[in-house]
N, C-alpha and C positions, 0 to 999 in steps of 0.2 A: 734407224734403230734407236729405241728409247734406252735409257739407262740412268744410273746414278753414280756420282763420284763423291766419296766421303773422305775427309781428312780427319783422322783420329789422333789427338795429341797423346802420345805415349810416354813422353818424358818432358820435364820442365814444369814451371809454375802453373801452366794451364792444363796439366794432365787430366785426361778424362773428357775434355771438351771435344765436341764433334762439329765439323763444318760440313754441311750437306749441299750439294749442287745437283739439281734435277733438270736444269736447263742452262743455257749459255750465261756465264757470269765470270767475273774476275775476282781475285782475292789478293789483297796486299798484306804482306807480313813485314813488320818493323816496329821501331820504337815510337813512331808518330801516332798521335791519338786518332788520326783518320784511318789508320790501317784496321782491317777487320780482325786481324790477330795482332793486338798491341802489346808489346813487351817493353814497356818504358823503363823497367828496372834492370834489364840485361845489358851490360856494357859491351857485350860481344855482338849485339844485334845493331845494325845500322838503322837510320831513320826510315828509309825505304829499302828494305833488305832484298826481297824478291817479289815477283808477281807470278801468280798462278792463274791460268785461264782454263776454264772447264767448259766443254761442250759435250756433255755425256754421250757416249761412254769415253770420249777422249779428254785428255788433260795434258798440259805441259807447263813447265816452270822455267823462269829465267831470272838470273841474278840481276840486280839493278845497280851494280857497282858498289856492292857492300864492302865493308872493311875486311871481313873475314871469309867471305865466300858462302855459297850455298852448297850443301852436300846432299847428293842423292846416292843412297846405298854406299856411304862412306867415300864416294868419289867427289872431289871438290870441283865446283863449277863457278866461274866468275871470281869475284874478289879482287880488290885493288892490289897493285904491285907494291913491293917494299918501298916505303918512302912516299907513296902517292897520297895526296889529300883527296877528300870526297869529290872536289871539282874535277881533278885529273882523272879519277876513276870513272866518272860519269861521261867521259869523252868518247867512250866506245860502247858498242852494243855487244853484250855477251850472248853466246849461243843458247838457244832454248833446248830443253831436255824433255822428251816425251816421257810420260809416266804410265806405269801399268800397275795392276793390282798387286799389293804387297810391297811396293817401293817405299823406302823410308827417306823423308826429306828433313834435313837438319839445318837449323840456323841458331848459332849461339848454344844455349843450354836446352833448347826445345827441339824435340823430334816429333814429326807427324808421319803417320802411316797412311798410305793411300789405299783406299778400298774402292774397287770398281765393280759395280753390279750391272750386269748386262742381261736383259731378258733373253730367254731361249725359247724356241718354238719347235713343236713337233714337225719334223721334216716332211711328213705326209699330209697331215690335216691343217697344219699351221697354227694349232692352238698353243697358247703360251703355257709353259710348264711352271708350276710353283717352284720357288727357290729350293725347297727341301727335296724336291723330286729330281732335280737336274742331274746330280751325280749318278743316281740310280738308273737313269734312262739315257745316259751318254753312250754313244757307240764309238767304235774305233775310228770311224771316218771323220770324227769331230762334229757330228750332228747329233740331234736328240730325237727321241720318238716317245709318244705317249703310250701307255699300256695297251690301249685298244688297238692302235695301229700296229704295235709290235706283235701282238697276238695274231692279228689278221695276216701280216706278212709272214710270220713264222709258220702259220698253218699252211699258207700257200707254198712256202719253200720247203716245208717239212723239217726245217732246222731252225730252232729259236735263236741260236747264237750266231748265225751266219746270214745276216740280212742282205738283200740285194743291194748293189751300190746305189747311192743317191743319184737322182737325175742331175745332170750338169746344169749350172746356172748359165743362161744364155742372154745375150744382148737382145733387148726388145726390138731393135731395128734390124740389125744384120744377122742375128742368130748365132754369132760367134760364141764359143764356149768361153765364159769369163770367170769360171770358178776360181781361178788363181788370183784374180784381182778383186773379186767380190767376196764378201764375208759368206761362209757357208750357212750362216743364219739369215742371210738376206732373202726373205721370202717375197719381197716386193719386186717392182719393175726396175730393171737395171739397164743402163746404157754404157757401152764400152767407151774407153777413152777416145778412140777414133771417131765414133759417132757423136760424142759430145762436142767434138771440135767442129762439127758441121751442123749448127743449129738451123740453117736455112733448109737443108735437106729434111730435117726432122719435121719442121713446121709445114713444109710443102706436102709431105706425106700425110700429115694429119688433115690438112685442108682438102686433099683429094678424098679422103675417107668421109669427111664432113659433107662434101658435095654429093657423095654416093648415098648419104642418108644415115650415117652412123649417129645414133641418138645420144651417145655420150659426148659428141662434139658439136652440139647445137650452138655453143657459145661462139664458135668461129665459122659457122656455116655461112656460105655465101661470100666469103672474103677472098681477095686476091692480093698477093704480095706485090708491092710496087718497087720498093728499094729498102736497103738496110739503113737505119738511122744511127745505130751505135752498137757497140759490143763491150761486154765487161766480163768479170770473173764468173758471174752466175748465168750468163746467157747472152741474149741479144734483143734488140728492139727493131721492129720493121714498120714501115709505113704500109698500110693495107687499105684497100677500098672495097666497100660492100657493093656487090654486083648489081643489086636491085636499086638501092637508095642512092648510090654514088657517094655515100658518106665515107670520109677518110678517118681512120683510127690509127693509133699506135698499138701494134701487136707485140706484146712483150713475151719472150720465151725465157723460162727459167729452168735450168737443168741441174738436178740433184747430183751430188758427188757419190751418193750411196744408193742402194736399192730402196726405192720409195714404196714402203708398205702402206697398207690402208690407214693405219693409225697416223703416220706422218702426213699422208695426203689430206686427211680430214682436219688435222690440226692446223696445217697451213691454210687450207681453204676457209676454215672458220675465221682466221685472222683477216683474210681477204674480204670476207663478208662485212667485217667492221669497216674497212676502208671504203667499200662500195656505198656505205650509208652517208659518207661525207659529201655534202653539196654546198659549195661556196664559190663565188666568182674568182677567188684567188687560190683555189685548190683544184688540181687536175682531177677530172671525174673518171672514176673507174666504172666500166660498163659491165663486164662479165669475166668469168674465169673458169678454168677447168683443168683436168689432168688426164693424160692418156699415154700409155707406153713409156712411162718415166719422164714425160715432158709436161711441164706446167705452162699454161698459156693464159694471158690476161689481155683484154682489150681496154684501152684507155682513150680518153679525149686526145686528139692530135693537136699539138701546139706548133703551128707553122713557123714560129719565130725561133725555134730551137732553144738551146739552153744558154744561160747567162755566161758560162765560162767560154762558150764558142763565140758569143757576141763580143766579149772582152778580147779574145784572141784576134778576132777580125778587126778590132779597133786598136791594135798595137799593144795589147796586154792590159790596158786600163780603160775605164769608162769615165765620162765626164761626171762631175759632182752631181749635177741635176739628174742625169740618167740613173746613176748608182743609187742615189737616195730614193728616187721615185720607185725603183724596182724593189728595194728593201722595205719601204713603207707598205707596199702592196703584199709582199711576202709575209710581213708581220701581221697583216690582217688575216691572211690565210692561216698562219700559226695560231693566232688568237682563237680562231674558230675551231681548229683541230684540238687545242688544249681544253676547250670548254664544251664541245659538242656532246650531246647525249646519244649514245648508240646502244643497240641490242647486241649482246654477245651470246652465241650459241655454245653451250658447254658440252664437254665430251659425253655426258650422260643424257644429252638430248634436251635438257632444260635450257631456258633462256634467262639471262641476267641483263640488267640495264646498268651501264656504267657511264660515268661522265669523264670525258677528256682522254686524250692519248698523247704520247710523246713521240715526236718524229725520230729522233736519235741520229739522223744522218743528213742534217742540213748542210748544203754546200751549193756553190754556184751551178754545179752539174744538176742539182735537184730543184732548181728554179727554172721553169720554162716560160717562154714568151708566146703570146697568142694574139692573132689579129693585127690589123693595121696600126692600132695604138700600142701594140706590144704589152698587153696586160700580163703581169707576172703571176705565175701559178706554181704553188708548191706541189711537188710530186714525190712518189715512192714513200709515202708515210708508213713507216714501220715494216716495210716489206723485207728488208735485209734481216731485221731481228726475227720476224716471223719465220723466215726460211731457216735460220739457224736454230731457233727454238724448236722447230719441228725435226731438227737433226738432219736436214737435207743438205747442209753445206759441207758435211763431212768433217774431216779432222780439223781441229782448231789449232791456231798458232798464237803463242803468247805475245807476239808483236802485232797481231792483227785484230785488235778489239773491234767489234762490229761498228761500222761508221768510219769516217775519214779522220784520222788522228789529227791532221793539221787544222781541223775545224772543231776540235773537241776540248772542252774545259776540263780542269782536273777533277771536278765533281763527277764527271761521267766515267772517269777511270776508277775512282775510289768507291763509287756507289752505282756501278753500271746497271745492275738489275733493277734498282729502284730509282733510276734517274728521274728528276722532276722536269717540268716544262722549262725551267730556267736554263737548262743546258741547251735547248733549242734557241732561246733568246740570245745566249752568248754566241752560239754558232751563227745566228743571223748577223750579229755585229761583226763577226769574223769574216762573213761573206762580203759585207760592205767594205771592210778593210781591204780585202783582196781585190774587189772591183776598183777601188781608188788607187791602189798601189801596185797591183800585179804581184804582190808577195803575201806571205802568210803572217799572222800576228806574231808567231814565235819563229825563231830560226831553227831549222832542222838540218844541221850539218850531216853530210854523209858519214856513216859509220857510227854515229851516236845513237843511243837508245831513245826512240821517240817518246816512250812512256815516261822515262826519267826526265826528259826535257819538259814535258807537260807538268810533271809533279814539282819540278824544282826551279823553273824559270818563269818570268813574266813576259807579257806581250811587249814588243818594242813599240814605243810611242809612234802613232801613225804619221806624224809630221816629220819624223826622222826618215821615213820612207818617201814621203811626198810633201815637201814644204808648202806646196801651193794650196793644200786643203785648208779651208777657212778655220780659224782658231776655235770658234764656238762649236763647229761640227767635230773637230778633232777632240775637243774636251769630252764630248758625249761618247765618242767611239772609245777613247782610252778608258773612260770610266766604265763603260759597258763590258770591256774586256778584262777587267780585274776579276780574279777568281780566288783570291786569298784575303780573308778567310772564307768569304762567300761571294756569290755572284750578286752584284748590286741590283740589277733589274730582274725582278722575279717573274714578270709577265711581259708578253709581247706588246700589250697595250701601253705599258710604262715606257718601254724603249721607243715606241712610235711617238708618243707625246714629247719625249726628250728630243728626238730628231727633228720633229716639226718645230719645236721651240728654238732650234739652232739654225734654222734657215736664214 
């Protein structure tokens, strides 16, 4: 479901300013100049006071160990205890608070009013109703209807003000009534919680329909599932073989947490179209994609060597210096291509635009796969998580779950998430190398501490403190690459590659 979240400053020195979120983004409030809402002159506001994460129409806020706490509707959340200094206050993670339309968020002398705009649709024909018409056409059951459909139903029932009850929302697989767990405005395909927990059954059902000739499932026609390769929060990945050619592919299943309407489907598939255009020896090739019955499916090049994190695990948690550097150099070639590739983008209105470069945003050892006897490294899942969230398919956002893996994320990706530059991928590639060589993350993330606050306020631990056997010249390059204050030193993947090659 599309929507907008607005923050309107109602009190304080920024009164009248509006912050608008139309897709997934983060918002930092504090005295630091890097905050989107910077109040350097307010002594009641901490350097990093709170973080808000919006994934319209959802939004939530979390205090970051501020001195005076963050207030939502006059109720205090977070804030350091009496006598605690900033370091002590940052040692724990404060609970997140979900926000709804009309909520008031206060920090220091500034108050922001939350405005949530959610599109509504006629329950009969599915047409979106203009904002001004929503109240007029709201019915007692929480749904809306356009004038034409209302008149049609009224004529049939003989009573304009007593419409028939709406059809229940049903799971696209099992048919169960899911009206209580799905939004009444959910006009798209919805899968119940039980069916989402069984992705294998969902994809097998679609493969059977594809075999029977369903034209909407051509992308997976002729494939047979061999085994599961992995599972995550958005779905699962399977090894599949084409019955005629014998070719093996990775079949990725992605399951929305909400009703997938046509707008969301097309938005996500347009993003996948961009990924399908990427062709490079160090980038996993996307073959095809589609969606049916609330289930998204993608076929990708199968990399028989698995992911780098599994290779490291099988090697005792670390890789040799030669293996780790070789893998990262190849991954950097893939990133350099992704950052500079020219691709065509299909716009919502049907037009086509040409853009240069993309940002991966989720570089990690899990997203570097190995292929063939020589174990060629290939970058995978470029932009998929962000595209899924931008389309609104990931459901409710959480202020502690910025898209991507926080342990491989530089501070620039937190403070400027929406407009992150390629350099955040370069930093993450260096973090991957750090992890391969040490079995640990660049920053320490103690249990119970706020990971976002850790990223904003701490530096990477020098790599030789984790593993003293790493050559000094290589360690110097890694430590330099993992600086992110005040900026990331290596702006391009090619720059980091040259530095690593020079340290051999």
